C-alpha positions in Angstrom: 171.6 55.2 104.5 173.3 51.8 104.9 176.1 51.3 107.5 178.6 51.0 104.7 177.7 54.1 103.1 177.6 55.9 106.5 181.1 54.8 107.6 183.1 55.0 104.2 185.3 58.0 104.3 186.5 60.5 101.9 190.0 59.0 101.1 191.3 61.4 98.5 194.9 62.0 98.8 195.5 59.2 101.3 198.1 56.5 100.2 198.5 52.9 101.4 202.0 53.8 102.8 200.5 56.8 104.8 197.7 54.4 106.2 200.2 51.6 107.0 202.5 53.9 108.7 200.3 54.4 111.6 200.9 50.7 112.7 204.5 51.9 113.6 203.7 52.3 117.5 202.7 48.7 117.5 205.5 47.3 115.3 208.1 49.3 117.2 208.7 47.0 120.2 209.4 44.0 117.7 211.2 45.9 115.1 214.4 44.2 115.8 213.1 40.7 114.9 211.1 42.1 112.0 214.1 43.8 110.5 216.3 40.6 111.4 213.7 38.6 109.5 213.7 40.9 106.6 217.6 40.6 106.2 217.3 36.9 106.5 214.8 36.8 103.7 217.0 39.2 101.6 220.1 37.0 102.1 217.8 33.7 101.3 216.4 35.2 98.1 220.0 36.5 97.0 221.3 33.0 97.8 219.0 31.8 94.9 220.5 34.0 92.5 224.0 32.2 93.1 222.7 29.1 91.7 222.7 30.5 88.1 226.2 31.6 88.5 227.1 28.0 89.6 225.4 26.6 86.4 227.3 29.0 84.2 230.5 27.6 85.8 229.3 23.9 85.3 228.4 24.6 81.7 231.4 26.5 80.6 233.9 24.3 82.8 233.2 20.7 83.6 230.5 20.1 81.1 232.4 21.5 78.3 235.5 19.9 79.3 233.8 16.6 80.1 234.8 16.5 83.7 232.6 14.2 85.7 234.4 15.1 89.0 233.5 18.8 88.3 230.0 18.2 87.5 229.5 16.2 90.8 231.2 19.0 92.7 228.8 21.5 90.9 225.9 19.5 91.8 226.9 19.5 95.5 227.2 23.2 95.4 223.7 23.4 94.2 222.5 21.0 96.8 224.1 23.0 99.6 222.7 26.4 98.2 219.2 24.9 98.0 219.5 23.6 101.7 220.8 27.1 102.7 217.9 28.9 101.0 215.3 26.6 102.4 216.7 27.0 106.0 216.9 30.7 105.9 213.4 31.1 104.9 212.5 28.8 107.8 214.4 31.0 110.0 212.4 34.1 108.7 209.0 32.5 109.4 210.2 31.6 113.0 211.6 35.1 113.6 208.2 36.7 112.9 205.6 34.1 114.0 205.5 34.9 117.8 206.1 38.9 117.6 203.4 39.2 115.0 201.0 37.4 117.3 201.8 39.8 119.9 201.2 42.5 117.8 197.8 41.5 117.0 197.0 40.6 120.4 198.1 44.2 121.5 196.0 45.8 118.9 192.9 43.6 119.9 193.5 44.5 123.6 193.8 48.3 122.8 190.7 48.3 120.6 188.5 46.5 123.4 190.0 49.0 126.0 189.2 51.9 124.0 185.6 50.6 123.1 185.1 50.7 126.7 185.9 54.1 127.2 184.2 55.5 124.2 180.8 57.3 125.1 177.4 55.7 124.9 176.6 58.2 121.9 179.3 56.4 119.8 177.8 53.1 120.4 174.6 54.2 119.6 175.7 55.2 116.0 178.0 52.1 115.3 176.6 48.8 114.4 178.0 46.1 116.7 179.0 44.1 113.5 181.1 46.7 112.2 183.2 46.9 115.6 183.4 43.0 115.6 184.8 42.9 112.1 187.5 45.4 113.1 188.4 43.3 116.1 188.5 40.1 114.1 188.9 40.3 110.3 190.7 43.5 110.1 193.4 42.7 112.7 193.8 39.1 110.9 194.6 40.9 107.6 197.2 43.4 109.3 198.8 40.3 110.9 199.0 38.7 107.7 200.4 41.9 106.0 203.2 42.2 108.7 204.0 38.4 108.3 204.3 38.3 104.4 203.8 41.4 102.1 205.5 43.9 104.3 208.7 41.7 104.3 208.4 40.4 100.7 207.8 43.8 99.0 211.3 44.7 100.3 212.7 41.1 99.6 211.4 41.0 96.0 212.4 44.6 95.2 216.0 43.8 96.3 216.0 40.7 94.5 214.8 42.1 91.3 217.4 44.8 91.6 220.4 42.3 92.2 219.1 40.0 89.5 218.9 42.7 86.9 222.4 43.9 87.9 223.8 40.4 87.4 222.0 40.1 83.9 223.4 43.4 82.8 226.8 42.4 83.8 226.6 39.2 81.9 225.1 40.6 78.7 223.8 44.1 78.8 221.9 43.9 75.4 219.9 41.0 76.8 219.3 42.8 80.1 217.8 45.7 78.2 215.4 43.5 76.4 214.3 42.3 79.9 214.1 45.7 81.3 211.5 47.1 78.4 208.4 45.9 80.2 209.1 48.1 83.4 207.2 51.3 82.3 204.0 49.6 81.2 204.3 47.5 84.5 204.5 50.5 86.7 201.5 52.2 85.1 199.4 49.1 85.5 200.4 48.7 89.1 199.6 52.3 89.7 196.1 51.9 88.2 195.4 48.7 90.1 196.3 50.1 93.6 193.9 53.1 93.0 191.1 50.9 91.9 191.6 47.9 94.3 191.9 50.1 97.4 188.3 51.3 96.8 186.9 47.9 96.4 188.8 46.4 99.1 187.4 49.0 101.5 183.8 48.4 100.3 184.3 44.6 100.8 185.4 45.1 104.3 182.6 47.4 105.2 180.1 44.8 103.7 181.6 42.2 105.9 180.8 44.2 109.0 177.2 44.7 107.7 176.9 40.9 107.2 178.4 40.4 110.8 175.8 42.7 112.0 172.9 40.7 110.5 174.5 37.5 111.9 174.7 38.8 115.2 171.3 40.3 115.5 169.8 37.0 114.1 171.4 35.0 116.9 170.6 37.5 119.7 166.8 37.7 118.4 166.3 34.2 117.6 163.3 34.0 119.8 161.7 36.9 118.0 162.4 35.4 114.6 161.0 32.2 115.6 158.1 33.6 117.4 157.0 35.8 114.6 157.9 33.2 111.9 160.4 35.8 110.3 163.2 33.2 109.4 162.4 33.6 105.7 162.8 37.2 105.6 165.8 37.2 107.8 167.3 34.6 105.4 166.5 36.8 102.5 168.2 39.8 104.1 171.2 37.5 104.7 171.2 36.1 101.2 171.0 39.9 99.7 174.0 41.0 101.8 175.9 37.9 101.0 175.1 38.3 97.2 176.4 42.0 97.5 179.4 40.8 99.3 180.0 38.0 96.6 179.8 40.6 93.8 182.3 42.8 95.5 184.7 39.9 95.8 184.1 38.8 92.3 185.2 42.5 91.5 188.4 42.1 93.4 188.9 38.7 91.7 188.8 40.3 88.3 191.0 43.1 89.1 193.7 40.7 90.6 193.3 38.5 87.5 193.9 41.5 85.2 197.0 42.6 86.9 198.3 39.1 87.2 197.6 38.5 83.4 199.6 41.7 82.5 202.4 40.9 85.2 202.8 37.4 83.9 202.6 38.1 79.9 205.0 41.0 79.6 207.9 39.4 81.2 207.3 36.1 79.6 207.5 37.9 76.3 210.5 39.6 77.2 212.2 36.4 78.5 211.1 34.7 75.0 212.8 37.6 73.1 215.8 37.5 75.2 216.1 33.7 74.5 215.9 34.0 70.6 218.3 37.0 70.7 220.6 35.1 73.0 220.5 31.9 70.7 221.6 33.9 67.9 224.4 35.3 69.7 225.7 31.8 70.9 225.3 30.7 67.3 227.4 33.6 66.2 230.1 33.0 68.8 229.5 36.4 70.4 228.1 34.7 73.8 229.1 31.4 75.6 226.4 28.8 76.0 227.0 28.9 80.0 226.4 32.6 79.9 223.1 32.2 78.0 222.2 29.5 80.7 222.9 31.7 83.4 221.3 34.6 82.1 217.9 32.6 81.5 218.3 30.8 84.8 218.5 34.4 86.5 215.5 35.6 84.5 213.5 32.6 85.5 214.5 33.0 89.3 213.1 36.5 88.9 209.6 35.3 87.8 208.3 34.6 91.1 209.4 38.1 92.6 207.6 39.8 89.6 204.4 37.5 89.5 203.9 38.1 93.2 203.8 41.8 92.7 199.9 41.7 92.0 198.8 39.9 95.2 201.3 41.6 97.5 200.0 44.8 96.2 196.4 43.6 96.7 197.2 42.4 100.3 198.8 45.5 101.2 195.8 47.5 100.0 193.4 45.3 102.1 195.9 45.8 104.9 195.8 49.7 104.4 192.0 49.7 104.3 191.9 47.6 107.5 194.3 50.0 109.3 192.0 52.9 108.3 189.1 51.1 109.7 191.0 50.1 112.9 191.9 53.8 113.6 188.6 55.2 112.5 187.5 53.6 116.0 190.7 54.3 117.9 190.5 57.9 116.6 187.0 58.4 118.2 187.4 60.6 121.2 187.0 58.7 124.6 185.3 59.7 127.7 187.9 62.2 129.3 187.6 62.8 133.1 186.7 66.3 133.7 188.6 68.6 135.8 187.4 71.7 137.0 189.4 74.4 138.7 186.3 76.6 139.5 185.8 76.7 143.3 182.1 77.3 142.9 181.7 73.8 141.5 183.5 72.2 144.7 181.4 71.7 147.8 182.4 73.2 151.0 183.1 69.9 152.4 185.8 69.4 149.7 186.5 66.2 147.6 184.3 63.1 148.0 185.9 60.1 148.9 185.1 57.3 146.2 186.5 54.4 148.3 184.8 55.3 151.3 181.5 55.5 149.7 181.0 51.9 149.6 180.8 51.6 153.4 177.3 51.7 155.1 178.2 54.9 157.2 181.2 56.4 155.5 183.0 59.5 156.2 182.0 61.5 153.0 184.2 64.6 153.2 187.7 65.2 154.0 187.3 68.6 155.7 184.7 67.6 158.5 181.3 67.6 157.0 179.4 64.7 158.8 177.6 62.3 156.7 174.2 62.8 155.4 171.5 61.5 157.9 169.2 58.6 157.0 165.7 59.1 155.3 164.0 58.6 158.7 165.9 61.6 160.2 164.7 63.8 157.5 161.0 63.6 158.0 159.1 65.9 155.4 160.8 67.5 152.6 160.7 70.8 154.5 162.4 69.0 157.4 165.1 67.9 154.9 165.9 71.2 154.1 166.0 72.5 157.6 168.3 69.6 158.7 170.5 70.0 155.8 171.0 73.8 156.8 171.6 72.9 160.5 174.5 70.2 159.5 176.2 72.3 157.0 178.9 75.0 157.7 177.7 78.6 157.3 178.8 78.9 153.7 175.5 80.5 152.4 175.0 77.3 150.2 173.0 74.9 152.6 171.1 73.4 149.8 174.3 72.0 148.0 174.2 68.6 149.4 172.5 65.7 147.6 171.8 65.4 143.8 171.0 68.5 142.0 170.2 69.4 138.5 170.7 73.0 137.5 169.0 74.3 134.6 169.9 71.2 132.5 169.3 71.0 128.9 170.0 68.1 126.7 170.1 67.4 122.9 171.4 64.2 121.3 174.8 64.9 119.7 173.6 63.9 116.3 170.3 65.8 116.3 169.8 68.6 114.1 170.3 71.8 115.6 167.0 73.2 115.0 165.2 70.5 116.8 163.8 71.0 120.4 166.0 69.7 123.1 164.8 66.4 124.7 165.4 67.9 128.0 165.1 71.7 129.1 165.4 73.8 132.1 165.5 70.8 134.4 165.9 72.4 137.9 165.4 69.6 140.5 167.0 68.9 143.9 167.1 65.6 145.7 168.1 66.0 149.1 170.7 63.7 151.0 168.9 60.8 152.2 165.7 61.2 150.1 164.1 59.3 147.3 162.5 61.0 144.6 160.3 59.1 142.0 160.4 60.6 138.2 157.0 60.3 136.7 156.0 61.1 133.0 154.4 59.8 130.0 156.2 57.6 127.7 158.8 59.4 125.5 159.0 62.3 127.9 162.7 61.9 128.5 162.9 60.0 131.8 165.6 57.5 131.0 167.5 60.0 129.3 167.5 62.2 132.5 168.7 59.1 134.6 171.5 58.4 132.0 172.9 62.1 132.6 173.7 61.4 136.2 176.4 58.7 135.6 177.5 60.6 132.5 176.4 58.2 130.0 175.4 61.2 128.1 176.9 64.7 128.6 174.6 67.6 129.5 174.1 70.3 126.4 174.1 73.0 129.0 173.4 73.5 132.7 175.1 71.3 135.2 174.5 68.4 137.7 176.2 68.3 141.0 176.6 65.6 143.8 177.0 67.2 147.0 177.8 70.5 145.4 180.6 69.0 143.1 179.9 69.4 139.3 179.9 65.8 137.9 182.0 67.1 135.0 184.7 67.8 137.5 184.9 64.4 138.8 187.0 61.5 137.1 184.4 59.2 135.7 185.6 56.2 138.0 185.2 58.1 141.0 181.5 59.3 139.9 180.5 55.7 139.0 181.7 54.4 142.3 179.4 57.0 144.0 176.3 56.4 141.5 174.8 52.9 140.8 172.3 52.3 138.3 169.6 49.8 137.5 168.2 50.0 133.9 164.7 49.3 133.0 166.2 46.7 130.4 168.3 44.3 132.6 171.6 43.3 130.8 173.5 40.2 132.2 176.7 38.7 130.8 177.7 35.3 130.0 179.2 34.7 133.6 177.9 33.4 137.0 175.1 34.8 138.9 177.5 36.0 141.5 180.0 37.4 139.0 177.1 39.4 137.5 175.9 40.8 140.7 179.2 41.5 142.1 180.1 43.6 139.2 178.4 46.4 141.2 180.7 46.2 144.3 184.4 46.6 144.8 186.9 43.9 144.2 187.0 42.9 147.9 183.4 42.3 148.2 182.4 38.6 148.8 179.7 36.1 149.6 178.3 38.3 152.7 177.6 41.2 150.3 176.4 39.0 147.6 173.8 37.3 149.9 172.4 40.7 151.2 171.9 42.1 147.6 170.1 39.0 146.6 167.9 39.4 149.6 167.1 42.9 149.1 166.2 42.2 145.4 164.2 38.9 146.4 166.5 36.9 144.1 166.9 34.1 146.6 166.1 31.8 143.5 169.7 32.2 142.7 170.6 29.8 145.6 168.6 27.0 144.0 169.9 26.9 140.5 172.0 23.8 139.7 175.3 25.2 141.0 173.7 28.1 143.1 175.3 31.5 142.7 178.0 29.8 140.6 175.7 28.9 138.0 176.2 30.4 134.6 173.2 32.4 133.3 174.5 32.3 129.6 174.5 35.0 126.9 172.4 38.0 128.0 171.0 36.0 130.7 168.3 34.5 128.5 168.3 31.2 130.4 166.6 33.3 133.1 163.0 34.7 133.1 162.6 38.7 132.7 161.7 39.2 136.3 164.7 37.1 137.4 166.8 38.9 135.2 165.5 42.2 136.5 166.1 41.2 140.3 169.6 40.3 139.6 170.1 43.8 137.9 168.7 45.4 141.0 170.8 43.4 143.2 173.8 44.6 141.1 172.8 48.2 141.7 172.5 47.9 145.6 175.3 45.4 146.3 178.0 48.2 146.8 175.9 50.3 149.1 176.2 53.3 146.7 176.0 56.9 148.0 173.6 57.7 145.0 171.2 55.2 143.3 169.3 55.7 140.1 166.8 53.1 139.3 165.0 53.2 135.9 161.7 51.4 136.5 163.3 48.6 138.2 160.1 46.6 139.1 158.3 46.6 135.7 158.8 42.7 135.0 157.8 41.7 138.5 154.6 40.0 139.6 152.3 41.7 142.4 153.6 39.5 145.1 157.2 39.7 144.3 157.0 43.3 143.7 155.5 43.9 147.1 158.4 41.8 148.7 161.2 43.8 146.6 159.5 47.1 147.8 159.6 46.1 151.3 163.2 45.2 151.3 164.0 48.2 149.0 162.9 50.6 151.7 165.7 49.7 153.9 168.2 50.3 151.1 166.5 53.6 150.1 166.9 54.8 153.7 170.7 54.7 153.6 171.1 56.5 150.2 169.9 59.3 147.8 167.9 57.9 145.0 166.1 58.9 141.7 163.7 56.2 140.8 161.6 56.5 137.2 158.2 55.0 138.1 155.1 54.1 136.3 153.0 52.4 138.9 151.6 53.9 142.3 153.3 51.2 144.2 156.6 52.3 142.9 155.9 56.0 143.5 155.1 55.1 147.1 158.7 54.2 147.8 159.7 57.7 147.3 159.6 60.7 149.5 158.6 62.9 146.9 157.5 62.9 143.1 158.6 64.9 140.1 156.5 65.1 137.1 158.3 65.4 133.8 156.0 66.6 130.9 157.3 67.8 127.6 161.0 67.5 128.5 160.4 69.8 131.6 159.7 69.4 135.1 156.1 70.4 135.6 155.4 69.8 139.2 157.2 68.6 142.3 155.4 67.3 145.5 154.4 64.3 147.4 152.3 61.6 145.6 149.1 62.7 147.5 149.8 66.3 146.9 150.1 65.9 143.2 147.1 63.5 143.0 145.0 66.4 144.5 146.6 69.3 142.5 147.6 68.0 139.2 145.4 66.5 136.6 148.1 65.0 134.5 149.7 63.3 137.3 146.3 62.1 138.4 145.7 60.8 135.0 149.0 59.0 134.7 148.7 57.3 138.0 144.9 56.3 137.3 145.9 54.0 134.4 142.6 55.3 132.6 144.4 55.1 129.2 145.6 57.3 126.4 142.0 58.3 125.0 142.4 61.8 126.3 145.7 63.6 127.4 144.6 66.2 130.3 147.0 68.7 128.9 
């Protein structure tokens, strides 16, 4: 299914007015200026309707009486009315320009802020081009609607009503002739609105698909060039462009059709009124000035009537843009969990997020001392013994550290009858301990690490940090406690220092940056053209894969996190650099509780214990040497013998 098909919603029973009404919270702060601009525009438009009345006075008065002075006076009146109309319309534009730019900026800021709060599962489902088009093209359409159609739908409606009242007052028989096309025009506009809304939605979704292709082509330009796939990418782009062009042509045909009807019917009515009025003037039933004023008023109403078509088109495009915008804004964000269950809170009380960044912080409010370093723990059995000795006599001596309690996970969009990715995960990483997570490709190691910072939510079971259920912790606090380095390093278009210090508190500076770079063996940053102030470029592609990975590792350790989750952080490093990073990383791991996804024995040896993940379950836990002796699958994974034979 294409992105466009997947994102098009059932719009039955939803009108453009109902969709556009959702903009009111953004419009409300500037409503005074918008209402003032609308009133000014109505006055300006009605000022134009005074001009035919002046013409009537001139024709029946000074012109009929051969009074040159009266003619010049009438000309002066017309000139002043023209200046007044132009000035009022200029004032209207000035009134709306600044506030509407502010409305667009506020909506874009809210969209960006909301995107940051949406769960990872949302971003997995949505194409980035669709999100980009909602933050650019759609918001531009909304600003244009608020600036022009919103005002002039009201202005033109008032102008038409006032103009028709003037014409009926002058000569009601001719006025009825001009009112004759009203019913067919209403029917045509209704049909146009229904059809055009569907095509406008399809067009905007296709713009999002096209944006996705362009973005992927730019970010993947090395792959496209490396494999010589520029022609196939160009074909894909042309196909989407051709599809979008076809949709735009459908829109153009619909707009041309309604414009033809809207222009033709009033012109026929004006022609009929002209013939009838001329006959009445010839019979003496109507003055020439009245006929001139009547026809001038009818001609003055041509633009308000002719503009109905494209005003409706712009309104429909704005309505679909509003729907697309709120499709994202209506998505449920990550909401910090709050638990009142005392069993989910450790005996030590609430973890202080701000203190965790220190090297040896006071972790608990109620007197529980900080966790000992890894050297103090000794063997895994000693870890348990020391933990029991240090904890209060609560009967829950093993709650400290990172623990998975019968965790199960299935992706939200997975069919209900499919097996979960992770099942019955029961694992305890003691305070100050490092545990390596080992398993074959596709067993769920990365998914398991993503559960700790709540990038995904567990389907059942729970995860605790020092006895506190992570779902009962505000996400901001949780992500202050837990630092993550992913296997695929992601850098931003910023300096080296800014990328690394993203993992620290705002007060962190050069000393923390230098320490983190030293731990990650990323001293190359100091010899870049501008040192750590060097811009790394989009996605950090100006650096090598190993350099990007070392900067990502530095970002994870710069804040001295209480818990550290590393997803195969050394996979892109050469043997010598890996050994140097491991030597420095051991000192960091001595001060934290760590879960490390590992594929190589050198990385496994960083950890105190190893957990083998097989088929979505924890198959074995022990030291590296214990598992080599007792578990065939683990020995096979560590041997690098290949995939010819799975020991299971």
